N, C-alpha and C positions, 0 to 999 in steps of 0.2 A: 694417446692413457698411459703409452711407457712411463708419462710422469707421474699421473694417477699412481700405477701402482709400484712407483720409484716413493712415492710419498705418507700410500699404503706403511709401508715398513720398517720407515726409520716414523708414526707414530707410532707402529705397533710395540716395533724397538724401546721408542723412550718408553710407553707406557707397563710393559715389562722392566722395567731399571724398577719405574716406580711405588709398584707392584708389587715387589718382592722386597727393596726393603721394611713398604707397608709390613710386610708380612712381618719380616724377623724382625722389626719396633715391638709390632701389638702384641708376639707372640713372646718373646722375653719379660712385654713391661707386665703382663702379671697371668702369676702360676694357676691362680687360682679359676680361669677361662675354659671348659668345655668344649672341643671341637663337633662342632651342630653337624647333621649330617643336612644332606638337603643342599650349601655351602656346591659354588661352581665352582669349576676347579679352574686353572687357570687356562688350559689349553682352552677352555668352553668358555673367557675370556674371553679371547684375542680368536679366537670365530665368529665372536659380538658383535667386535672392534669393527674387526677386518671387514662384516653383513653387509656394517653402518654404512662407514667410509666410503666404501664403492658402489655403496648408493648412495652415497649425497654424490662423486664424483660423477656418477652420470649422471645426475638431476634427477631422477625418483623424489626424495628427501634433499627437503629448503632448512637447515638448521636455521 
């Protein structure tokens, strides 16, 4: 289980780096887009990703 937890943190860290870079490019490249309500925050995305990864590690979901 310890190895699984390390994997979860590794994947979340990589996701954060990619997501933040994508957000910067998306926000800078188009000034006429508006921020729509209903989008998930970064914390909500991370929670969803963490939950899925842990379920996969426990064997509850297969990808």
